[in-house]
MMTF fields as JSON, N, C-alpha, C and O atoms, coordinates in Angstrom:
{
  "mmtfVersion": "1.0.0",
  "mmtfProducer": "UNKNOWN",
  "numBonds": 375,
  "numAtoms": 376,
  "numGroups": 94,
  "numChains": 1,
  "numModels": 1,
  "chainsPerModel": [1],
  "groupsPerChain": [94],
  "chainIdList": ["A"],
  "bondAtomList": [4, 2, 8, 6, 12, 10, 16, 14, 20, 18, 24, 22, 28, 26, 32, 30, 36, 34, 40, 38, 44, 42, 48, 46, 52, 50, 56, 54, 60, 58, 64, 62, 68, 66, 72, 70, 76, 74, 80, 78, 84, 82, 88, 86, 92, 90, 96, 94, 100, 98, 104, 102, 108, 106, 112, 110, 116, 114, 120, 118, 124, 122, 128, 126, 132, 130, 136, 134, 140, 138, 144, 142, 148, 146, 152, 150, 156, 154, 160, 158, 164, 162, 168, 166, 172, 170, 176, 174, 180, 178, 184, 182, 188, 186, 192, 190, 196, 194, 200, 198, 204, 202, 208, 206, 212, 210, 216, 214, 220, 218, 224, 222, 228, 226, 232, 230, 236, 234, 240, 238, 244, 242, 248, 246, 252, 250, 256, 254, 260, 258, 264, 262, 268, 266, 272, 270, 276, 274, 280, 278, 284, 282, 288, 286, 292, 290, 296, 294, 300, 298, 304, 302, 308, 306, 312, 310, 316, 314, 320, 318, 324, 322, 328, 326, 332, 330, 336, 334, 340, 338, 344, 342, 348, 346, 352, 350, 356, 354, 360, 358, 364, 362, 368, 366, 372, 370],
  "bondOrderList": [1, 1, 1, 1, 1, 1, 1, 1, 1, 1, 1, 1, 1, 1, 1, 1, 1, 1, 1, 1, 1, 1, 1, 1, 1, 1, 1, 1, 1, 1, 1, 1, 1, 1, 1, 1, 1, 1, 1, 1, 1, 1, 1, 1, 1, 1, 1, 1, 1, 1, 1, 1, 1, 1, 1, 1, 1, 1, 1, 1, 1, 1, 1, 1, 1, 1, 1, 1, 1, 1, 1, 1, 1, 1, 1, 1, 1, 1, 1, 1, 1, 1, 1, 1, 1, 1, 1, 1, 1, 1, 1, 1, 1],
  "groupList": [{"groupName": "MET", "atomNameList": ["N", "CA", "C", "O"], "elementList": ["N", "C", "C", "O"], "formalChargeList": [0, 0, 0, 0], "bondAtomList": [1, 0, 2, 1, 3, 2], "bondOrderList": [1, 1, 2], "singleLetterCode": "M", "chemCompType": "L-PEPTIDE LINKING"}, {"groupName": "ARG", "atomNameList": ["N", "CA", "C", "O"], "elementList": ["N", "C", "C", "O"], "formalChargeList": [0, 0, 0, 0], "bondAtomList": [1, 0, 2, 1, 3, 2], "bondOrderList": [1, 1, 2], "singleLetterCode": "R", "chemCompType": "L-PEPTIDE LINKING"}, {"groupName": "SER", "atomNameList": ["N", "CA", "C", "O"], "elementList": ["N", "C", "C", "O"], "formalChargeList": [0, 0, 0, 0], "bondAtomList": [1, 0, 2, 1, 3, 2], "bondOrderList": [1, 1, 2], "singleLetterCode": "S", "chemCompType": "L-PEPTIDE LINKING"}, {"groupName": "VAL", "atomNameList": ["N", "CA", "C", "O"], "elementList": ["N", "C", "C", "O"], "formalChargeList": [0, 0, 0, 0], "bondAtomList": [1, 0, 2, 1, 3, 2], "bondOrderList": [1, 1, 2], "singleLetterCode": "V", "chemCompType": "L-PEPTIDE LINKING"}, {"groupName": "ILE", "atomNameList": ["N", "CA", "C", "O"], "elementList": ["N", "C", "C", "O"], "formalChargeList": [0, 0, 0, 0], "bondAtomList": [1, 0, 2, 1, 3, 2], "bondOrderList": [1, 1, 2], "singleLetterCode": "I", "chemCompType": "L-PEPTIDE LINKING"}, {"groupName": "ALA", "atomNameList": ["N", "CA", "C", "O"], "elementList": ["N", "C", "C", "O"], "formalChargeList": [0, 0, 0, 0], "bondAtomList": [1, 0, 2, 1, 3, 2], "bondOrderList": [1, 1, 2], "singleLetterCode": "A", "chemCompType": "L-PEPTIDE LINKING"}, {"groupName": "LEU", "atomNameList": ["N", "CA", "C", "O"], "elementList": ["N", "C", "C", "O"], "formalChargeList": [0, 0, 0, 0], "bondAtomList": [1, 0, 2, 1, 3, 2], "bondOrderList": [1, 1, 2], "singleLetterCode": "L", "chemCompType": "L-PEPTIDE LINKING"}, {"groupName": "GLY", "atomNameList": ["N", "CA", "C", "O"], "elementList": ["N", "C", "C", "O"], "formalChargeList": [0, 0, 0, 0], "bondAtomList": [1, 0, 2, 1, 3, 2], "bondOrderList": [1, 1, 2], "singleLetterCode": "G", "chemCompType": "PEPTIDE LINKING"}, {"groupName": "PHE", "atomNameList": ["N", "CA", "C", "O"], "elementList": ["N", "C", "C", "O"], "formalChargeList": [0, 0, 0, 0], "bondAtomList": [1, 0, 2, 1, 3, 2], "bondOrderList": [1, 1, 2], "singleLetterCode": "F", "chemCompType": "L-PEPTIDE LINKING"}, {"groupName": "PRO", "atomNameList": ["N", "CA", "C", "O"], "elementList": ["N", "C", "C", "O"], "formalChargeList": [0, 0, 0, 0], "bondAtomList": [1, 0, 2, 1, 3, 2], "bondOrderList": [1, 1, 2], "singleLetterCode": "P", "chemCompType": "L-PEPTIDE LINKING"}, {"groupName": "TRP", "atomNameList": ["N", "CA", "C", "O"], "elementList": ["N", "C", "C", "O"], "formalChargeList": [0, 0, 0, 0], "bondAtomList": [1, 0, 2, 1, 3, 2], "bondOrderList": [1, 1, 2], "singleLetterCode": "W", "chemCompType": "L-PEPTIDE LINKING"}, {"groupName": "GLU", "atomNameList": ["N", "CA", "C", "O"], "elementList": ["N", "C", "C", "O"], "formalChargeList": [0, 0, 0, 0], "bondAtomList": [1, 0, 2, 1, 3, 2], "bondOrderList": [1, 1, 2], "singleLetterCode": "E", "chemCompType": "L-PEPTIDE LINKING"}, {"groupName": "ASP", "atomNameList": ["N", "CA", "C", "O"], "elementList": ["N", "C", "C", "O"], "formalChargeList": [0, 0, 0, 0], "bondAtomList": [1, 0, 2, 1, 3, 2], "bondOrderList": [1, 1, 2], "singleLetterCode": "D", "chemCompType": "L-PEPTIDE LINKING"}, {"groupName": "ASN", "atomNameList": ["N", "CA", "C", "O"], "elementList": ["N", "C", "C", "O"], "formalChargeList": [0, 0, 0, 0], "bondAtomList": [1, 0, 2, 1, 3, 2], "bondOrderList": [1, 1, 2], "singleLetterCode": "N", "chemCompType": "L-PEPTIDE LINKING"}, {"groupName": "GLN", "atomNameList": ["N", "CA", "C", "O"], "elementList": ["N", "C", "C", "O"], "formalChargeList": [0, 0, 0, 0], "bondAtomList": [1, 0, 2, 1, 3, 2], "bondOrderList": [1, 1, 2], "singleLetterCode": "Q", "chemCompType": "L-PEPTIDE LINKING"}, {"groupName": "TYR", "atomNameList": ["N", "CA", "C", "O"], "elementList": ["N", "C", "C", "O"], "formalChargeList": [0, 0, 0, 0], "bondAtomList": [1, 0, 2, 1, 3, 2], "bondOrderList": [1, 1, 2], "singleLetterCode": "Y", "chemCompType": "L-PEPTIDE LINKING"}, {"groupName": "LYS", "atomNameList": ["N", "CA", "C", "O"], "elementList": ["N", "C", "C", "O"], "formalChargeList": [0, 0, 0, 0], "bondAtomList": [1, 0, 2, 1, 3, 2], "bondOrderList": [1, 1, 2], "singleLetterCode": "K", "chemCompType": "L-PEPTIDE LINKING"}, {"groupName": "THR", "atomNameList": ["N", "CA", "C", "O"], "elementList": ["N", "C", "C", "O"], "formalChargeList": [0, 0, 0, 0], "bondAtomList": [1, 0, 2, 1, 3, 2], "bondOrderList": [1, 1, 2], "singleLetterCode": "T", "chemCompType": "L-PEPTIDE LINKING"}, {"groupName": "CYS", "atomNameList": ["N", "CA", "C", "O"], "elementList": ["N", "C", "C", "O"], "formalChargeList": [0, 0, 0, 0], "bondAtomList": [1, 0, 2, 1, 3, 2], "bondOrderList": [1, 1, 2], "singleLetterCode": "C", "chemCompType": "L-PEPTIDE LINKING"}],
  "groupTypeList": [0, 1, 2, 3, 4, 5, 6, 7, 6, 3, 5, 5, 8, 5, 6, 5, 6, 5, 5, 9, 6, 10, 5, 11, 3, 12, 3, 13, 2, 5, 2, 5, 2, 11, 6, 14, 2, 6, 15, 1, 3, 7, 9, 16, 17, 5, 11, 16, 4, 6, 5, 11, 1, 11, 5, 13, 7, 9, 8, 2, 2, 6, 2, 13, 6, 5, 5, 1, 3, 16, 7, 4, 7, 9, 16, 17, 4, 5, 16, 10, 11, 7, 0, 5, 3, 18, 4, 14, 9, 2, 5, 14, 5, 11],
  "groupIdList": [1, 2, 3, 4, 5, 6, 7, 8, 9, 10, 11, 12, 13, 14, 15, 16, 17, 18, 19, 20, 21, 22, 23, 24, 25, 26, 27, 28, 29, 30, 31, 32, 33, 34, 35, 36, 37, 38, 39, 40, 41, 42, 43, 44, 45, 46, 47, 48, 49, 50, 51, 52, 53, 54, 55, 56, 57, 58, 59, 60, 61, 62, 63, 64, 65, 66, 67, 68, 69, 70, 71, 72, 73, 74, 75, 76, 77, 78, 79, 80, 81, 82, 83, 84, 85, 86, 87, 88, 89, 90, 91, 92, 93, 94],
  "secStructList": [7, 2, 2, 2, 2, 2, 2, 2, 2, 2, 2, 2, 2, 2, 2, 2, 6, 6, 1, 7, 1, 1, 7, 7, 3, 3, 6, 6, 6, 7, 7, 2, 2, 2, 2, 6, 1, 1, 6, 6, 7, 7, 2, 2, 2, 2, 2, 2, 2, 2, 2, 2, 2, 2, 2, 2, 7, 1, 7, 1, 1, 2, 2, 2, 2, 2, 2, 2, 1, 6, 6, 7, 7, 2, 2, 2, 2, 2, 6, 6, 5, 6, 6, 3, 3, 7, 7, 7, 4, 4, 4, 4, 7, 7],
  "xCoordList": [56.13, 55.831, 54.356, 53.949, 53.778, 52.174, 52.6, 52.092, 53.58, 53.634, 53.416, 52.698, 54.527, 55.132, 54.019, 53.65, 53.487, 52.235, 51.101, 50.633, 50.88, 49.959, 50.768, 50.275, 52.065, 52.693, 52.317, 51.821, 52.579, 52.378, 50.975, 50.845, 49.998, 48.904, 48.33, 47.648, 48.673, 48.356, 49.613, 49.823, 50.271, 50.553, 50.325, 50.593, 49.585, 48.673, 48.082, 48.228, 46.929, 45.759, 45.799, 44.874, 47.06, 47.292, 47.636, 47.703, 47.821, 48.528, 47.0, 46.713, 46.373, 44.808, 44.135, 43.793, 43.993, 43.375, 44.24, 43.708, 45.383, 46.14, 46.189, 46.766, 45.775, 45.873, 44.343, 43.524, 44.002, 42.57, 42.355, 43.084, 41.266, 40.561, 40.444, 40.394, 40.423, 40.412, 41.291, 41.809, 41.372, 42.207, 40.82, 39.731, 41.144, 40.131, 40.068, 41.093, 38.929, 38.667, 38.518, 37.676, 39.193, 39.059, 37.775, 38.024, 36.807, 35.615, 35.796, 35.205, 36.66, 37.229, 38.37, 39.013, 38.659, 39.769, 39.543, 40.288, 38.722, 38.939, 37.644, 36.568, 38.579, 38.137, 36.704, 36.6, 35.844, 34.545, 34.75, 34.062, 36.099, 35.978, 36.927, 37.36, 37.07, 37.621, 36.513, 36.541, 35.368, 34.566, 33.014, 32.015, 33.226, 32.057, 32.678, 32.297, 33.969, 34.289, 33.255, 32.819, 32.995, 32.395, 31.012, 30.404, 30.373, 28.825, 27.941, 27.71, 27.306, 25.854, 26.412, 25.512, 27.68, 28.002, 28.164, 29.333, 27.562, 27.655, 28.274, 28.494, 28.439, 28.099, 27.78, 28.528, 26.268, 25.8, 25.83, 25.605, 26.117, 26.133, 27.512, 27.772, 28.612, 29.742, 29.882, 30.429, 29.421, 29.125, 28.097, 28.262, 27.085, 26.59, 27.564, 27.764, 28.468, 29.519, 30.218, 30.311, 30.884, 31.927, 31.247, 31.925, 29.882, 29.214, 29.236, 29.601, 28.682, 28.238, 29.487, 29.41, 30.527, 32.253, 32.801, 33.094, 32.689, 32.834, 32.54, 33.216, 30.91, 30.068, 30.171, 30.252, 30.213, 29.936, 31.219, 31.055, 32.777, 33.486, 33.417, 32.612, 34.855, 34.932, 33.787, 32.993, 33.747, 32.776, 33.353, 34.427, 32.765, 33.177, 33.347, 34.211, 32.329, 32.282, 31.197, 30.252, 31.901, 30.478, 28.808, 27.968, 28.821, 27.248, 26.975, 25.829, 28.054, 27.511, 27.414, 26.701, 28.349, 28.277, 26.609, 25.914, 26.092, 24.842, 23.762, 22.603, 24.053, 22.744, 23.026, 22.179, 24.065, 24.503, 24.169, 24.507, 23.841, 24.049, 23.094, 23.397, 21.822, 20.781, 20.653, 20.802, 20.391, 20.375, 21.079, 20.889, 22.27, 23.096, 22.698, 23.175, 21.877, 21.597, 22.478, 23.617, 21.94, 22.755, 23.214, 24.395, 22.138, 22.481, 23.732, 24.482, 23.684, 24.586, 25.947, 27.04, 25.85, 27.27, 27.608, 28.54, 26.632, 27.066, 28.052, 29.161, 27.01, 28.263, 29.357, 29.837, 29.86, 31.053, 32.332, 33.504, 31.563, 32.584, 34.033, 34.031, 35.087, 36.508, 36.793, 37.633, 35.515, 35.977, 35.978, 36.224, 35.594, 35.566, 35.647, 35.225, 36.514, 36.893, 36.742, 36.751, 36.557, 36.751, 37.819, 37.654, 38.61, 39.87, 40.005, 39.878, 40.303, 40.121, 41.429, 42.503, 41.355, 42.302, 43.195, 44.209, 43.19, 44.463, 45.272, 46.502, 44.363, 45.381, 45.965, 46.605, 45.602, 46.549, 47.143, 47.498, 47.597, 49.33, 49.954, 50.92, 49.531, 50.923, 51.372, 52.479],
  "yCoordList": [153.051, 151.59, 151.15, 150.134, 152.637, 152.143, 152.061, 151.15, 152.948, 152.875, 151.278, 150.762, 150.616, 149.214, 148.344, 147.518, 148.506, 147.83, 147.621, 146.565, 148.829, 149.397, 148.825, 147.832, 149.244, 148.503, 146.908, 146.482, 145.84, 144.89, 144.698, 143.755, 145.287, 144.663, 145.355, 144.695, 146.464, 146.757, 145.586, 145.897, 144.7, 143.624, 142.455, 141.664, 142.431, 141.055, 141.09, 140.259, 142.134, 142.477, 142.238, 141.666, 142.748, 142.555, 141.337, 141.074, 140.726, 138.981, 138.158, 137.199, 138.566, 137.845, 138.236, 137.388, 139.48, 139.546, 138.754, 138.165, 138.815, 138.147, 136.626, 136.013, 135.885, 134.488, 134.16, 134.943, 133.011, 132.341, 131.825, 131.127, 132.367, 131.991, 130.037, 129.472, 129.426, 127.783, 127.585, 128.502, 126.324, 125.738, 124.977, 124.589, 124.94, 124.262, 122.694, 122.012, 122.22, 120.933, 120.008, 120.401, 118.83, 118.457, 117.114, 116.27, 117.055, 116.158, 114.932, 114.063, 114.441, 113.226, 112.727, 111.914, 113.361, 112.944, 113.275, 112.801, 113.907, 114.587, 113.568, 113.05, 113.688, 112.335, 113.832, 114.912, 113.108, 113.225, 114.799, 115.803, 114.583, 115.906, 117.02, 118.117, 116.614, 117.738, 118.213, 119.31, 117.267, 117.88, 118.432, 118.865, 118.25, 119.219, 120.3, 120.601, 121.343, 122.146, 123.027, 124.127, 122.308, 123.179, 123.371, 122.659, 124.733, 124.839, 124.195, 123.656, 124.089, 122.89, 121.519, 120.687, 120.986, 119.574, 118.909, 118.561, 118.673, 118.043, 116.352, 115.76, 115.89, 114.324, 113.409, 112.533, 113.582, 112.875, 112.838, 111.825, 113.971, 114.374, 114.158, 113.912, 114.252, 113.683, 112.47, 112.052, 111.84, 110.17, 109.823, 108.833, 110.615, 110.54, 110.418, 109.345, 111.908, 111.969, 110.843, 110.473, 110.107, 109.679, 107.757, 106.974, 107.489, 106.883, 106.603, 105.593, 107.924, 107.693, 107.373, 106.514, 107.867, 108.503, 106.636, 106.175, 105.979, 104.722, 103.629, 102.639, 104.11, 102.97, 102.996, 101.965, 104.869, 104.754, 105.777, 106.396, 105.851, 106.574, 107.936, 108.464, 108.852, 109.95, 110.871, 110.357, 111.805, 112.801, 113.991, 114.591, 114.041, 114.616, 116.268, 116.896, 116.855, 118.227, 118.333, 117.669, 119.495, 119.888, 119.517, 118.994, 120.132, 119.573, 118.708, 118.473, 117.531, 116.293, 115.364, 114.384, 116.045, 115.708, 116.324, 115.498, 117.261, 117.435, 116.769, 117.034, 115.838, 115.205, 113.541, 112.649, 113.438, 112.395, 112.556, 111.443, 112.996, 112.707, 114.135, 115.328, 113.408, 113.789, 114.732, 114.251, 116.062, 117.044, 118.239, 119.358, 117.845, 118.794, 119.57, 119.03, 120.737, 121.119, 122.251, 122.486, 122.886, 124.043, 125.014, 125.333, 125.511, 126.389, 126.23, 127.106, 124.866, 124.896, 124.543, 124.495, 124.32, 124.286, 125.818, 126.285, 126.353, 127.575, 128.333, 128.861, 128.106, 128.541, 127.9, 128.311, 127.045, 126.314, 126.783, 126.407, 127.862, 128.272, 129.032, 129.919, 128.409, 128.748, 128.376, 128.888, 126.944, 126.358, 124.841, 123.978, 124.604, 122.877, 123.036, 123.902, 121.676, 121.125, 119.807, 119.013, 119.398, 117.872, 118.006, 118.406, 117.765, 116.741, 115.361, 114.437, 115.07, 113.79, 113.069, 113.648, 111.332, 110.963, 111.038, 111.645, 110.632, 110.68, 111.79, 111.789, 112.962, 114.116, 114.804, 115.852, 114.019, 114.017, 113.13, 112.982, 112.259, 111.574, 111.893, 111.201, 113.106, 113.568, 114.362, 114.813],
  "zCoordList": [20.998, 21.479, 20.65, 20.086, 20.946, 20.013, 18.668, 18.014, 17.987, 16.286, 15.861, 15.005, 17.016, 16.636, 16.869, 16.034, 17.96, 17.81, 16.522, 16.098, 16.132, 14.953, 13.948, 13.413, 13.481, 12.509, 12.464, 11.421, 13.775, 13.783, 13.333, 12.552, 13.598, 13.446, 11.841, 11.057, 11.646, 9.656, 9.083, 7.911, 9.366, 8.832, 8.599, 7.694, 9.897, 10.47, 9.77, 8.874, 9.673, 8.963, 7.505, 6.928, 6.787, 5.479, 4.606, 3.406, 5.77, 5.465, 5.572, 4.856, 6.299, 6.656, 5.274, 4.451, 5.116, 3.488, 2.337, 1.396, 2.517, 1.172, 1.486, 0.587, 2.447, 2.236, 2.217, 2.698, 1.662, 1.493, 3.135, 3.839, 3.37, 4.515, 4.543, 5.635, 3.557, 3.752, 2.462, 1.826, 2.195, 1.406, 0.222, 0.646, -0.886, -1.51, -1.386, -1.373, -1.303, -0.882, -2.139, -2.946, -2.457, -3.538, -3.258, -2.397, -3.836, -3.104, -3.573, -2.932, -4.834, -4.838, -4.618, -5.282, -3.437, -2.568, -0.844, 0.014, -0.635, 0.503, 1.385, 1.088, 2.676, 4.237, 4.339, 3.757, 5.386, 5.715, 6.352, 6.167, 7.261, 8.272, 7.002, 7.356, 5.904, 5.011, 4.206, 3.649, 4.122, 3.444, 4.217, 3.642, 5.588, 6.363, 6.876, 8.007, 6.141, 5.783, 5.122, 5.464, 4.153, 3.372, 3.744, 4.543, 2.902, 3.436, 3.277, 2.194, 4.169, 4.474, 4.588, 4.706, 4.592, 4.849, 6.081, 6.247, 6.813, 8.232, 8.031, 6.974, 9.366, 9.035, 8.309, 7.875, 8.056, 7.299, 5.986, 5.324, 5.523, 3.948, 3.533, 2.355, 4.633, 4.281, 3.989, 2.968, 4.825, 4.616, 3.503, 2.79, 3.375, 1.497, 0.498, -0.072, 0.134, -0.288, -0.709, -1.88, 0.617, 0.503, -0.063, -0.73, 0.438, -0.127, -1.684, -2.286, -2.203, -3.506, -4.202, -5.08, -3.983, -4.208, -4.839, -5.943, -3.237, -3.243, -4.008, -4.288, -4.442, -5.177, -6.258, -6.925, -7.053, -8.348, -9.002, -10.053, -8.026, -8.567, -8.29, -7.523, -9.361, -8.506, -9.19, -9.977, -8.97, -9.499, -10.947, -10.924, -11.596, -12.896, -12.807, -13.418, -11.904, -11.682, -10.248, -9.822, -9.84, -8.72, -8.877, -8.145, -10.354, -10.938, -10.808, -10.423, -11.104, -11.547, -9.78, -9.566, -8.741, -7.331, -7.075, -6.483, -7.329, -7.069, -7.732, -7.411, -8.724, -9.734, -8.64, -8.677, -7.935, -7.382, -6.101, -5.697, -5.352, -3.923, -3.28, -3.272, -2.763, -2.499, -1.395, -0.271, -1.495, -0.222, -0.683, -0.207, -2.049, -2.14, -3.84, -4.839, -3.976, -5.062, -5.741, -5.336, -6.711, -7.351, -6.283, -6.152, -5.455, -4.72, -3.598, -3.168, -3.299, -2.415, -3.346, -2.78, -4.661, -5.632, -5.235, -4.58, -5.801, -5.77, -4.595, -4.679, -3.345, -2.533, -2.113, -1.056, -2.625, -2.894, -3.709, -3.699, -4.498, -5.442, -4.664, -3.81, -5.23, -4.672, -3.148, -2.408, -2.745, -1.606, -1.864, -1.021, -3.461, -3.81, -5.034, -5.801, -5.213, -6.573, -6.749, -5.808, -8.266, -8.481, -9.42, -10.572, -9.064, -9.465, -9.969, -9.167, -11.492, -11.78, -11.36, -11.527, -10.605, -10.187, -11.143, -10.798, -12.253, -13.286, -13.209, -13.236, -13.089, -12.915, -11.314, -11.223, -10.281, -8.926, -8.967, -7.798, -9.599, -9.58, -10.66, -10.979, -11.558, -12.05, -11.442, -11.735]
}
């Protein structure tokens, strides 16, 4: 019985390592709650991102987002590596 439980735990652990802990967030289509899953993004920062995107269109890159949204800089963008992307709207329709 113990070996079955141990085998089950090993399999669960292996699956957890193989699967990503989070999905990539597309900052050009994400909701406020999706944006808040990113490092250092709370409700106020999420609203700033949404307001900037609404006012001036999609972001061309994460660096572009950092340049346009006050409070988000290169260090924050670096922490988003593997967590966030900027998919252009024309590419989303395909």
